[in-house]
C-alpha positions in Angstrom: 11.4 -5.1 -23.7 11.3 -8.7 -22.4 8.1 -10.5 -23.2 6.5 -12.3 -20.3 3.6 -14.7 -20.2 0.3 -13.3 -18.9 -0.2 -14.3 -15.3 -3.0 -16.8 -14.8 -5.6 -16.0 -12.2 -4.5 -18.9 -9.9 -0.9 -17.7 -10.1 -2.1 -14.2 -9.1 -4.2 -15.6 -6.2 -1.2 -17.6 -4.9 1.0 -14.5 -5.1 -1.6 -12.4 -3.4 -2.0 -14.9 -0.6 1.8 -14.8 -0.1 1.7 -11.0 0.2 -1.2 -10.9 2.7 -2.0 -8.6 4.6 -2.4 -5.5 2.3 -2.7 -1.8 3.2 -2.5 1.4 1.3 -1.3 4.5 3.1 1.8 5.7 4.9 3.3 5.2 8.4 5.0 8.1 10.1 6.5 8.7 13.5 5.4 12.1 14.9 5.9 14.1 18.0 2.8 15.8 19.4 1.6 17.3 22.6 -0.9 15.3 24.6 -4.4 16.4 25.7 -3.6 16.5 29.4 -3.7 20.2 30.5 -0.8 20.0 33.0 1.5 17.4 31.4 5.0 18.1 32.7 6.6 16.8 29.5 4.5 19.0 27.2 5.1 22.0 29.5 8.9 21.5 29.0 8.4 21.3 25.2 9.0 17.6 25.1 6.2 16.3 22.9 5.1 12.7 22.9 6.2 10.3 20.1 3.5 8.2 18.3 3.1 6.2 15.1 0.4 7.5 12.7 -1.1 5.6 9.8 -2.4 8.0 7.1 -4.8 6.9 4.4 -7.6 8.1 2.1 -11.2 7.0 2.7 -14.0 8.3 0.6 -11.8 11.0 -0.9 -10.8 12.3 2.5 -7.5 11.9 4.3 -7.7 10.0 7.6 -5.2 9.2 10.3 -5.1 6.5 13.0 -2.7 6.0 15.9 -0.8 2.7 15.6 0.2 0.8 18.7 4.0 0.2 18.9 3.6 -3.6 18.8 1.6 -3.3 15.5 4.0 -1.1 13.6 6.1 -3.8 11.9 3.0 -5.7 10.7 1.5 -2.5 9.3 4.8 -1.6 7.6 4.8 -5.0 5.9 1.2 -4.6 4.9 2.0 -1.2 3.3 4.9 -2.8 1.4 2.6 -5.6 0.2 0.0 -3.0 -0.9 2.7 -1.3 -3.0 3.6 -4.7 -4.5 -0.1 -5.1 -5.5 -0.3 -1.6 -7.0 2.9 -2.3 -9.1 1.4 -5.7 -10.2 -1.8 -4.1 -11.3 0.0 -1.4 -13.3 2.1 -4.1 -15.0 -1.0 -6.2 -15.7 -2.7 -3.2 -17.4 0.2 -2.8 -19.7 0.2 -6.5 -20.5 -3.5 -6.4 -21.3 -3.0 -3.7 -23.8 -0.1 -5.6 -25.4 -2.2 -8.8 -25.6 -5.1 -6.9 -27.1 -2.8 -5.4 -29.8 -1.4 -8.8 -30.7 -4.8 -10.4 -30.9 -6.0 -7.5 -33.1 -3.0 -7.9 -35.4 -3.7 -11.6 -35.7 -7.3 -11.0 -36.6 -6.3 -8.5 -39.3 -3.9 -11.1 -40.8 -6.4 -13.9 -40.7 
């Protein structure tokens, strides 16, 4: 495994700023009937298309409709959120490795 230097906090903050905005969840295009009782499209079986953002809040799954003009920005925020999760996972593994090295040095010295 390739050994890499532990990221300094200021490096992380710079990377985080470059990956702003952040979001955790999923974006899905769905077809649903509307709430209008006599909608001609729904009566023909043609449901209406809409973008939905699904996320967890307080342990419960939530959904929000997303305006068409906001879809690309939210899509990028979700990708940025996945970058952050991967970075945090990598950092956790690095912390353990760093701890083990420090413990081995203390045992020698």
